C-alpha positions in Angstrom: 164.6 156.9 66.4 166.6 155.9 69.4 167.4 159.8 70.4 163.9 160.7 69.6 162.8 158.1 72.2 165.8 159.4 74.6 164.1 163.2 73.8 160.9 162.1 75.0 161.7 160.1 77.8 163.8 163.1 78.9 160.9 165.4 79.0 158.8 163.0 80.8 161.1 161.9 83.4 161.5 165.2 85.1 157.3 165.6 85.2 157.2 162.1 86.7 159.9 163.2 89.2 157.9 166.4 90.4 154.8 164.8 90.3 155.7 162.2 92.8 155.1 163.3 96.4 158.1 162.5 99.1 158.5 159.6 101.0 156.9 159.8 104.1 159.6 159.9 106.7 157.7 160.0 110.2 156.9 156.5 110.9 158.8 153.1 110.3 157.1 150.7 108.1 157.2 146.7 108.7 155.3 144.2 106.7 154.5 140.8 107.3 155.0 137.8 105.3 152.1 137.4 102.6 149.3 134.8 103.7 146.1 133.5 101.5 143.5 136.3 101.4 140.2 135.1 102.8 137.3 136.5 100.5 135.0 138.5 102.7 132.2 141.0 102.7 132.9 142.2 106.3 135.4 142.1 108.7 136.1 143.1 112.3 139.4 143.8 114.3 140.4 143.4 118.0 143.6 143.9 119.8 143.8 141.7 122.9 147.3 141.1 124.6 149.9 140.7 122.2 147.2 139.3 119.2 145.2 140.7 116.6 142.1 138.6 115.9 140.5 139.2 112.6 136.4 138.0 112.3 135.7 137.8 108.4 132.4 136.5 107.1 132.6 134.4 104.0 129.6 133.5 101.8 130.4 130.1 103.3 130.4 131.0 106.9 132.8 132.6 109.4 136.6 132.8 109.7 138.7 133.7 112.9 142.4 134.7 112.3 145.1 135.2 115.1 147.8 137.4 114.4 150.8 138.6 116.7 151.5 142.0 116.9 155.1 141.9 117.6 156.0 139.6 114.7 153.0 140.2 112.5 153.2 136.5 112.0 149.6 134.8 111.3 149.4 132.3 114.1 146.0 130.6 113.2 143.1 130.7 110.8 140.0 128.9 112.1 137.0 128.1 110.3 133.9 128.3 112.5 132.0 125.1 112.3 129.4 123.5 114.6 126.6 126.4 114.1 123.0 125.9 113.7 121.8 126.7 110.1 120.4 130.1 109.2 121.7 131.9 112.1 122.6 135.6 111.9 125.5 137.0 113.4 124.6 139.9 115.9 127.7 141.3 117.1 131.5 140.4 117.7 132.3 142.1 120.9 135.1 142.6 123.2 134.3 142.8 126.8 136.6 143.1 129.7 139.7 141.8 127.5 137.5 138.9 126.4 136.1 138.1 122.9 132.6 137.0 122.3 130.5 135.9 119.4 126.7 136.6 119.5 124.3 135.1 117.0 120.4 134.6 116.5 118.4 132.0 115.5 114.5 132.0 115.1 112.7 129.2 116.8 110.0 128.5 114.3 108.2 126.0 116.0 108.2 127.9 119.7 107.5 131.1 117.5 110.6 132.7 119.7 113.8 135.0 118.3 116.6 133.7 120.5 120.1 135.5 121.2 123.0 132.8 121.7 126.9 133.7 122.4 130.1 132.0 122.5 133.4 133.0 123.6 136.5 132.7 121.7 139.3 131.0 123.5 142.1 133.4 123.0 144.8 130.7 123.1 143.6 128.7 120.4 141.9 131.6 118.2 138.7 129.4 117.9 135.0 129.1 119.5 135.1 127.7 122.9 132.3 125.1 123.3 128.8 125.7 122.3 126.4 128.4 121.9 124.7 129.4 125.3 120.9 130.8 125.1 121.3 134.7 126.5 118.1 136.2 125.2 114.6 134.6 124.6 111.8 136.6 122.8 108.3 135.7 122.3 107.6 136.6 119.1 109.5 138.4 116.3 111.8 141.4 116.7 112.3 144.1 113.9 115.8 144.4 112.4 117.4 145.2 108.6 117.0 143.1 105.6 120.7 142.3 104.2 122.1 140.0 101.7 123.5 136.8 102.9 126.5 136.7 100.1 124.7 133.9 98.2 122.8 134.3 95.2 119.2 136.1 95.9 119.7 135.4 99.6 118.1 137.9 102.3 118.2 137.9 106.1 117.1 140.2 108.8 119.9 141.4 110.6 120.7 143.9 113.4 118.0 142.7 115.5 120.0 143.0 118.6 121.6 146.3 119.6 124.8 146.5 122.0 125.8 149.1 124.4 128.7 149.2 127.0 128.7 151.2 130.1 131.7 153.8 130.0 133.6 151.7 132.4 133.0 148.2 130.5 131.5 146.8 133.6 127.9 146.4 132.0 126.4 145.5 128.7 123.0 146.4 127.5 121.2 144.5 124.7 118.3 145.6 123.2 115.5 144.7 120.7 112.1 145.9 119.0 109.2 143.8 119.2 107.6 143.4 116.0 104.6 145.8 116.0 101.3 144.2 115.9 99.7 147.0 113.6 101.2 148.3 110.9 100.2 151.6 111.4 102.8 154.1 112.9 100.0 156.6 114.3 98.3 153.9 116.5 101.3 151.8 117.4 103.5 152.3 120.3 106.7 150.6 120.3 107.8 147.7 122.5 111.2 147.9 123.4 113.6 145.0 125.4 116.3 145.9 127.6 118.8 143.3 129.1 121.4 144.4 131.4 124.4 141.9 131.8 127.5 142.1 133.6 130.8 141.8 131.8 130.9 138.0 132.3 127.5 137.9 131.0 125.6 137.3 134.2 122.0 138.7 133.7 121.6 142.0 136.0 118.0 142.6 134.8 115.2 142.4 131.8 112.2 143.8 130.9 110.0 144.8 128.1 108.9 148.6 128.1 106.0 150.0 125.9 107.0 153.3 124.8 105.0 156.3 125.8 104.4 157.6 122.3 103.3 156.2 118.9 106.0 155.6 116.5 105.0 158.5 114.6 105.5 160.9 117.2 108.7 159.6 118.7 112.2 159.2 117.0 114.6 157.2 119.3 117.8 158.5 118.5 120.5 157.3 121.1 120.5 154.9 124.0 123.0 154.9 127.1 123.7 152.7 130.3 125.2 153.9 133.3 127.4 152.2 135.7 124.3 151.5 138.0 122.7 149.7 135.4 120.1 152.3 134.6 119.1 152.8 130.9 118.5 156.3 129.3 116.6 156.9 126.0 117.4 160.1 124.0 114.6 160.6 121.7 112.9 163.2 119.6 108.9 163.7 120.1 107.0 165.5 117.7 104.5 168.1 118.3 100.6 168.0 117.1 100.5 166.2 113.8 104.1 166.5 112.8 106.3 163.8 111.7 109.3 165.4 110.5 111.4 168.2 112.1 111.0 171.9 111.2 110.8 175.5 112.6 107.1 176.5 112.8 107.2 180.5 113.9 110.6 180.6 114.8 110.2 177.2 117.0 111.3 173.7 116.8 108.3 171.5 116.3 109.4 168.7 118.2 111.1 168.6 121.7 114.1 166.5 123.1 113.2 163.6 126.0 115.7 161.5 127.5 113.8 158.7 129.1 115.0 157.1 132.1 114.2 153.2 132.9 115.6 151.7 136.4 116.3 148.3 137.2 114.3 148.6 140.5 111.1 150.3 139.4 108.4 149.8 136.5 108.0 153.2 136.3 109.8 155.4 133.5 110.7 158.7 134.3 111.0 161.6 131.5 113.1 164.6 131.3 112.5 167.3 128.9 115.2 169.6 127.3 115.4 172.0 124.4 117.8 174.8 123.0 114.6 177.4 122.7 114.3 178.7 119.2 117.3 176.6 117.9 116.5 173.5 116.2 118.8 170.3 116.9 119.6 168.7 114.0 122.3 166.2 115.2 122.6 164.7 118.9 124.6 162.1 120.5 124.4 161.1 124.3 127.0 160.4 126.6 127.5 159.6 130.3 130.3 162.0 132.2 131.6 162.0 135.5 129.3 162.2 138.6 126.7 159.8 136.5 126.1 163.1 134.7 124.3 162.7 131.3 126.4 164.5 128.3 124.5 165.7 125.1 125.9 167.3 122.2 125.5 168.1 118.9 124.8 170.7 116.2 121.8 173.0 115.6 120.5 175.3 112.9 118.0 178.4 113.2 116.6 177.9 109.6 114.3 175.7 107.5 116.1 176.1 104.1 118.4 173.0 104.8 118.0 171.5 108.5 120.9 169.2 107.9 123.4 172.3 107.8 124.9 173.4 111.1 124.8 177.2 112.5 126.8 176.2 115.5 127.7 173.5 118.2 125.7 172.9 121.5 126.6 171.1 125.1 124.1 170.1 127.8 124.9 168.4 130.8 122.2 166.9 133.1 122.2 165.1 136.0 120.5 161.5 136.7 117.3 163.0 137.9 116.7 165.4 134.8 118.1 168.5 136.2 120.1 170.6 133.5 123.5 171.8 134.9 125.0 173.3 132.2 123.6 174.2 128.3 125.9 176.2 126.1 125.7 176.9 122.5 128.4 178.3 120.3 128.1 179.8 116.7 130.8 178.8 114.3 133.0 181.7 113.7 133.4 182.9 109.9 137.1 182.6 109.7 136.6 178.9 110.5 134.0 178.4 107.9 136.4 180.1 105.6 139.1 178.2 106.3 141.0 175.9 103.3 137.5 176.8 101.3 137.1 177.6 97.6 136.9 181.5 96.6 133.5 180.6 95.7 132.5 179.3 99.2 134.2 182.2 101.0 132.5 184.7 98.8 128.9 182.8 99.3 129.8 182.7 103.2 130.7 186.6 103.2 127.5 187.4 101.5 125.7 185.5 104.1 127.8 187.0 107.1 124.8 189.2 108.0 122.2 186.3 108.3 125.1 183.8 109.1 126.6 181.1 107.5 126.7 177.5 108.2 128.7 174.1 108.1 126.8 171.8 105.7 125.8 168.4 106.2 127.5 168.3 109.3 126.8 165.0 111.6 128.0 164.4 115.2 130.2 161.3 115.1 131.3 160.8 118.6 131.8 162.5 122.3 134.8 161.9 124.4 134.6 162.8 128.1 138.1 163.4 129.3 139.5 163.0 132.9 139.0 166.7 133.9 135.4 166.6 132.8 135.7 168.4 129.6 134.2 167.3 126.6 135.4 166.9 122.9 132.9 167.0 120.3 133.9 165.2 116.7 131.9 165.8 113.7 132.2 165.1 110.0 130.6 166.6 107.0 129.3 163.7 105.1 126.7 163.4 102.4 125.3 161.5 99.3 124.3 163.1 95.9 122.3 161.1 93.4 122.1 161.8 90.1 120.0 160.2 87.1 120.3 160.4 83.7 120.7 157.5 80.9 121.9 156.0 84.3 121.7 156.6 87.9 125.0 157.9 89.6 125.7 157.9 93.5 128.4 159.9 94.9 129.4 159.7 98.5 131.4 162.6 100.0 133.2 162.7 103.2 134.9 166.0 104.0 136.1 168.0 106.7 136.2 167.0 110.2 135.3 169.5 112.9 136.5 169.0 116.6 135.7 171.2 119.8 136.4 171.0 123.3 134.2 172.4 126.1 135.4 172.8 129.5 133.9 171.6 132.6 132.5 174.8 133.2 130.5 174.8 129.6 133.2 177.2 127.9 134.1 176.6 124.4 138.1 176.1 124.8 138.9 175.6 120.9 137.2 174.7 117.6 139.4 173.3 115.0 138.5 172.3 111.5 140.4 169.4 110.1 140.6 169.8 106.1 139.7 166.9 104.3 138.1 166.4 101.0 137.0 162.9 99.6 134.9 161.5 97.2 133.8 158.1 95.4 131.2 157.4 93.0 129.2 154.3 93.2 131.8 153.0 95.6 130.0 152.9 99.2 132.5 154.3 101.8 135.0 152.2 100.7 138.5 154.0 101.9 136.9 157.5 102.8 136.1 158.9 106.4 138.6 158.5 109.0 139.4 156.4 112.3 139.8 158.1 115.5 142.2 157.1 118.6 143.3 159.0 121.7 146.5 159.0 124.1 148.0 160.5 126.6 145.6 163.7 126.1 146.1 163.7 122.3 143.6 163.2 119.6 144.6 161.1 116.4 142.5 161.1 113.0 143.6 158.5 110.3 142.4 159.1 106.9 143.5 158.2 103.3 144.5 161.6 101.6 145.7 163.4 98.0 149.5 163.7 98.5 149.1 167.4 97.4 147.8 168.0 101.0 150.5 167.5 103.3 151.7 171.3 103.3 148.2 173.0 103.0 148.1 176.5 104.0 145.0 177.8 105.8 143.8 179.8 102.4 144.2 176.8 100.4 141.4 174.3 99.1 142.3 170.7 99.8 142.9 168.3 96.7 140.3 165.4 96.5 141.1 162.2 97.4 139.2 159.7 95.0 138.0 156.7 96.3 139.9 153.5 95.2 142.9 155.2 93.5 145.8 155.0 96.1 146.8 158.1 98.0 148.5 158.8 101.3 147.5 157.4 104.7 147.6 160.7 106.7 147.7 161.2 110.5 146.4 164.5 112.2 147.6 164.8 115.7 145.5 167.4 118.0 146.7 168.1 121.1 143.8 168.5 123.5 145.3 170.9 126.0 146.4 173.7 123.5 144.5 172.8 120.5 147.7 172.4 118.5 147.4 171.2 115.4 149.8 169.0 113.3 149.5 166.7 110.0 152.2 163.8 108.5 151.9 161.3 106.1 151.9 157.6 107.4 152.4 155.6 103.9 151.9 156.0 100.3 149.4 153.4 99.2 151.2 153.4 95.6 154.6 152.3 97.4 154.7 150.4 100.6 158.1 148.7 100.3 158.3 149.0 96.9 154.9 147.4 97.0 151.4 148.5 95.6 148.3 147.8 98.4 144.8 147.7 97.6 141.4 147.4 99.6 142.4 149.7 102.2 139.9 151.0 104.6 139.7 152.9 108.1 138.1 150.0 109.8 140.9 148.0 109.0 143.3 150.1 110.9 144.2 148.5 114.4 145.8 151.0 116.9 147.9 148.7 119.4 149.8 151.0 121.3 150.4 155.1 121.2 151.8 155.7 117.7 151.7 152.3 116.7 149.4 151.0 114.1 148.7 147.7 112.0 146.6 147.4 109.0 145.5 144.7 106.8 145.4 145.1 103.0 145.2 142.9 99.8 148.5 142.9 97.8 147.4 141.1 94.8 147.8 137.5 93.8 145.3 136.4 96.3 147.3 137.4 99.2 146.8 139.7 102.0 149.8 141.5 104.3 149.7 143.1 107.6 151.6 146.6 107.7 152.9 147.7 111.1 153.3 151.8 111.4 155.5 153.1 114.1 155.8 156.6 114.7 159.3 158.2 115.3 159.8 159.5 118.7 
């Protein structure tokens, strides 16, 4: 029997060794001393100076933890007390190296929706003083229904939306008044705009009635420039249409930018389009010289409006004059890169009518120092299957990155292979985080270990949410377009420890090539991991 067991072990052991992936060697890993876990259903992390501040929303309230970035020591844990009953946390924001805690409270007696704030004392790690009233609205504002963390408890959240100007000197807070009529075809939105300096001194505020009914108008994005002008990016449907499609080869909507200025009660409306091309994903950003940058994806087919035929780029000045407009069709070789043979055959067959990237959404626009623009998108979608039970599978696949120079020319286009999915999990440890330093872009995500040395003709192995994996980094040189990839850590072996509850949102970038991540290590304990790239 002993010999049989030895034989079995000898047969299995080589398989285990071969199946294991190499230990990551490009990053030095440090871990903190374990500390008591705080069960929470949402978390936010901020790096200010030599500290990381973690805000955690628990079923009983809110907790602020303060950590040292150099020693990883937990310096304080503060339960937020003294807040009024039935508040809704609207945002926790870093503004000009300060941290602010924003919450709303409905004044039932006076029928007013109110927004308050408290500053975080960075030395003590606790809230400073009492809440200060920032905005008071007559009547109710709209939001999203969400659970409170308590049994059968629900509340309206996201009533106030926050936007920083590019230079962080101004803060825009907007809200949408609850419509008096429930008929979208007859009701025009009333949106409140409130602009403050970085120390929360009011610059201006006004409520603006939109020029179109809710049915005809989809508000897509908002932006505030350094002159305190607010821009609203909207899709305006033509005729009786209420969803986008191509009609006789032309989109049934137009794109408008609505400009709201502090010194005028009149709104200005600027129109633009891509002709016969239908925009299906778009974002708004401010470039240099106060120009507005719009970027996204387009299609020319009604077959699947979420598929992308190519990238578009549009530059508009503050008076609505279009200074540059460009479209770039995705090349077939990029579409086929790292795809299955089945997908390649399908794309090649379509080459006459042009293949497309499926389910591609614009995630981020970055304007670089030389006036060039980097557009970042991700393939993300959800598939629901029904039978005896209903199953929901979330997919987060390839990252698409493009650089367009200040003259509107495409410099490079990169496909960063990634394949992730999770069933009935939500986002969990999928998607990615993006950081930029010294002319390089970094994309961090959880990957299957088999993909480190992936060739251009190889399909990525799938990372399944919640089943370990390797935290991986793509490094993309903005000047040359050169791309490299390295593993940071193995979630199944960090200093002889298995880690759990990793999520991209838990990564804090404290300096170039240095990341701090909070994870769970079992036994009701969390730890911090610091990963430092070896130079």
